C-alpha positions in Angstrom: 110.6 -43.6 76.5 111.8 -40.3 77.9 115.2 -40.2 79.7 116.8 -37.5 81.6 120.6 -37.4 81.5 122.6 -35.4 84.1 126.4 -35.1 83.5 128.3 -33.3 86.2 132.0 -32.3 85.8 133.9 -30.8 88.7 137.4 -29.3 88.7 139.2 -28.5 92.0 142.2 -26.3 91.5 145.1 -25.8 93.9 145.4 -22.1 93.0 143.1 -19.4 91.8 142.1 -19.6 88.1 141.4 -16.1 86.8 140.0 -16.9 83.4 139.0 -20.2 81.6 137.5 -21.1 78.3 135.8 -24.4 77.8 134.5 -26.4 74.8 131.8 -28.9 75.7 130.3 -31.7 73.6 127.5 -32.8 75.8 124.3 -32.4 73.7 122.8 -35.7 72.5 122.5 -35.7 68.7 119.3 -35.8 66.7 118.9 -39.3 65.2 116.1 -41.5 63.9 116.0 -43.3 67.2 116.6 -40.4 69.6 115.6 -36.7 69.9 117.1 -34.3 72.3 114.0 -32.4 73.5 115.8 -30.1 75.9 119.4 -29.4 77.1 120.5 -27.0 79.8 124.1 -26.1 80.6 124.8 -24.6 84.0 128.1 -23.7 85.7 129.3 -22.6 89.1 130.7 -19.9 88.9 128.2 -18.9 86.1 129.6 -18.4 82.6 130.1 -14.9 81.3 129.5 -16.1 77.8 127.8 -19.2 76.4 127.5 -20.0 72.7 126.7 -23.0 70.5 127.9 -24.2 67.1 128.0 -27.4 65.0 131.4 -28.8 64.2 132.6 -30.5 61.0 130.9 -33.8 62.0 127.6 -32.2 63.0 128.1 -32.5 66.7 126.9 -29.6 68.9 129.7 -27.8 70.7 129.1 -25.3 73.6 131.6 -22.7 74.4 131.9 -21.3 77.9 134.0 -18.5 79.3 134.4 -18.3 83.1 135.7 -15.0 84.4 136.9 -14.1 87.9 139.1 -15.9 90.5 137.8 -19.4 91.4 139.3 -22.6 92.7 136.4 -24.8 91.9 134.4 -25.2 88.7 131.3 -27.3 88.3 129.7 -27.8 84.9 126.3 -29.5 84.8 124.6 -30.7 81.6 120.9 -31.7 81.9 119.3 -33.3 78.8 115.9 -34.7 78.1 116.0 -37.4 75.4 113.2 -39.2 73.6 114.8 -42.6 72.9 113.3 -45.4 70.8 114.6 -48.9 70.1 116.8 -48.9 67.0 115.1 -49.8 63.8 115.7 -53.4 62.7 119.3 -53.8 61.6 120.2 -55.5 58.3 120.9 -59.2 58.4 124.7 -59.5 58.7 124.8 -62.0 55.8 122.9 -59.5 53.7 125.6 -56.8 53.8 128.2 -56.5 51.0 131.4 -58.4 51.1 134.0 -56.5 53.2 136.4 -56.2 50.2 133.6 -54.5 48.2 133.2 -51.8 51.0 137.0 -51.5 51.2 137.3 -51.0 47.4 134.5 -48.4 47.4 136.6 -46.3 49.8 140.0 -46.9 48.2 142.1 -44.2 46.5 141.5 -46.0 43.2 137.7 -46.1 43.6 136.4 -43.3 45.8 132.9 -44.3 44.9 131.7 -44.1 48.5 130.3 -40.9 50.0 132.7 -38.5 51.6 131.2 -39.1 55.0 132.5 -42.7 54.7 135.8 -42.1 53.0 137.0 -39.5 55.5 136.8 -42.2 58.2 139.2 -44.6 56.5 142.4 -42.6 57.3 144.5 -42.7 60.5 143.9 -40.0 63.1 145.7 -38.4 66.0 144.9 -41.2 68.5 144.2 -44.1 66.1 147.1 -45.1 63.8 146.9 -47.7 61.1 149.1 -50.5 62.2 150.1 -53.9 60.7 149.5 -55.4 64.1 145.9 -54.2 64.1 145.3 -55.6 60.6 146.8 -58.9 61.6 144.6 -59.1 64.7 141.5 -58.4 62.6 142.2 -60.7 59.7 140.8 -63.9 61.2 137.4 -62.2 61.3 137.7 -61.0 57.7 138.3 -64.0 55.4 137.8 -63.5 51.7 134.2 -62.8 50.7 132.7 -62.5 54.2 129.9 -60.0 54.6 131.2 -56.8 56.2 128.7 -56.6 59.1 129.1 -60.4 59.9 132.9 -59.9 60.0 132.7 -56.8 62.1 130.4 -58.5 64.6 132.9 -61.3 64.9 135.7 -58.8 65.5 133.6 -57.1 68.2 133.1 -60.4 69.9 136.8 -61.3 69.8 137.9 -57.9 71.2 135.3 -58.3 74.0 136.7 -61.8 74.8 140.4 -61.0 74.5 140.6 -57.7 76.4 139.6 -57.0 80.0 137.8 -53.9 81.3 139.9 -52.3 84.0 139.1 -48.7 85.0 142.5 -48.2 86.6 144.6 -49.6 83.7 144.6 -46.6 81.4 143.9 -42.9 81.1 142.6 -40.7 78.3 146.2 -40.3 77.2 147.0 -44.0 76.9 148.1 -44.9 73.3 145.9 -47.5 71.7 149.0 -49.6 70.9 149.8 -49.8 74.7 146.2 -51.1 75.3 146.7 -53.6 72.5 149.8 -54.9 74.2 148.6 -54.8 77.8 145.0 -56.0 77.0 143.4 -54.0 79.8 141.5 -50.7 79.6 138.2 -48.8 79.4 135.6 -48.3 76.8 137.6 -45.6 75.0 140.4 -48.1 74.5 138.1 -50.8 73.2 136.6 -48.4 70.7 139.9 -47.0 69.6 141.3 -50.5 69.0 138.3 -51.7 67.0 138.3 -48.5 64.9 142.1 -49.0 64.4 141.6 -52.6 63.3 138.9 -51.7 60.8 140.8 -48.8 59.3 143.9 -50.9 59.1 142.0 -53.1 56.7 140.8 -50.1 54.7 137.3 -50.0 56.1 135.6 -46.8 57.3 134.9 -46.6 61.0 134.1 -43.7 63.4 134.4 -43.3 67.1 131.1 -42.6 68.9 130.8 -41.0 72.3 127.6 -41.0 74.5 126.0 -42.4 77.5 125.0 -45.9 78.7 122.2 -46.5 81.2 123.4 -49.1 83.7 121.1 -51.4 85.6 121.8 -52.3 89.3 122.1 -55.9 90.4 118.8 -57.6 91.1 117.4 -56.5 94.4 119.7 -53.5 94.8 118.9 -49.8 94.4 120.6 -47.9 91.6 123.4 -45.6 92.9 123.5 -41.9 92.2 126.2 -41.2 89.6 126.5 -44.9 88.7 125.9 -44.4 85.0 128.7 -43.5 82.7 130.0 -41.7 79.7 130.6 -44.4 77.1 132.2 -45.0 73.7 131.6 -47.4 70.9 132.1 -47.8 67.2 130.2 -47.2 64.0 131.2 -49.0 60.7 130.0 -48.1 57.2 128.4 -51.1 55.5 127.7 -49.8 52.1 124.0 -49.5 51.2 123.2 -50.6 54.8 124.7 -47.3 56.0 126.4 -46.9 59.4 125.9 -49.7 62.0 126.9 -49.2 65.6 128.8 -51.9 67.6 129.9 -51.8 71.2 133.0 -53.9 71.7 133.2 -53.2 75.5 129.9 -55.1 76.0 129.8 -57.1 72.8 126.4 -55.7 71.8 124.7 -53.7 69.1 123.7 -50.4 70.9 120.1 -50.2 72.0 117.8 -47.5 73.4 120.0 -47.6 76.5 122.8 -46.1 74.5 122.6 -42.4 73.9 124.7 -40.9 71.1 126.3 -37.5 71.8 129.0 -37.1 69.2 131.1 -38.9 66.7 134.5 -38.2 65.1 137.8 -39.8 64.1 138.8 -40.5 67.7 138.4 -39.3 71.3 140.2 -36.0 70.5 137.3 -35.0 68.2 134.6 -35.6 70.8 136.0 -35.1 74.3 133.1 -34.0 76.6 134.9 -31.1 78.3 138.2 -29.5 77.4 139.6 -26.1 78.3 142.3 -23.5 78.5 143.0 -21.9 81.9 145.0 -18.9 83.2 146.4 -19.1 86.7 146.0 -22.8 87.5 148.5 -25.2 89.0 147.4 -28.8 89.3 143.8 -29.9 89.6 141.6 -32.8 90.5 138.7 -33.9 88.2 135.6 -35.8 89.1 132.7 -36.8 86.8 129.3 -38.3 87.5 126.5 -39.3 85.2 122.9 -40.2 85.9 120.6 -41.6 83.3 117.0 -42.2 84.4 113.6 -42.8 82.8 111.1 -40.0 83.2 107.4 -39.5 82.5 106.1 -36.5 80.6 104.8 -34.8 83.8 108.2 -34.8 85.5 110.8 -34.7 82.7 114.0 -33.2 84.3 
C-alpha cells in the first residue's frame, strides 16, 4: 500500500525574525516493512540552504537556513511511503527470559551488540528510577519471556494512564506524568522506556506517524492524523520489537517510523535557533492517506 504523509509546521512570531536555522527529522526510515520512495521539504519563506545527513542512530536529518525578515514560517514535509504489514512477530513465549536479556547487556557481560547496550542507560529525558522498576516488576516475575513480559507492561500502562492532550507539554518530566497519570503518546513512550531501562533492559524511543480512522459514517478530517511515539525493546535473537503503550498494540502498517533514539530530544521533528524573535505560536497538522501509483502525492 502506498501512503502519502503531509506534515505541516507553522510558526507565528510576534516580532521579525531575521535569521533562523532549523534541524528537521521528518523523513521516514527505510525498514523491511516500509520504504520512503520520495520526500520533499518546502518552506515559506524558502530556505537559502537545505542539506541532509544521517545522525548517530541512522535517522535522516534535514538542515534549513531561513534568511530575511519574517513573522511567519511554514515548513511542509511531503513523503511517499510504501508500507507493508509487519512480518510475523516471534511468539512471546518463544523469546528469551528477561533476565537473560538483561545479563547480556550488563556491565559484567556486554555480550549484546552495541546497538542494544547503548539503549540500557538513562538519557536526558528518561532517568532510571526505583519507582519505575517497582511499577514494572509485576510484569517481570523470574523466568518470564521478555516479550511476554513487555506486552503485559504495555497493557498495564495503557490501562493505568489516561490519554489527555492538555495534561502535559513536550517539556513535562516523565516522573510528573508517572505521578499525575495523564498525558500524551510521548509520555506513555517515555514511561515504558524508563520502566524497561530501570530493569536493565534495552529500549529505544520511536517517533513517527499514525494513520487515524474516522468514526463509522463520518468523513475523515483534514489534519486529523498525528505525530506519534512508541517503544522498541531488544529481545535477544528476536531483535527489536515495537510496542505502542498509548494504544496497547504492536505497531502495524498504519504506523510509520521516522526516527528512533534515546528519548524525544534525539528525534524531535523540528527544532531551531532564531535571531530576533520574541514569543511565538506553533501549530502542527498531519495527514496520512492511502494513494494509488497514478496519483502518489
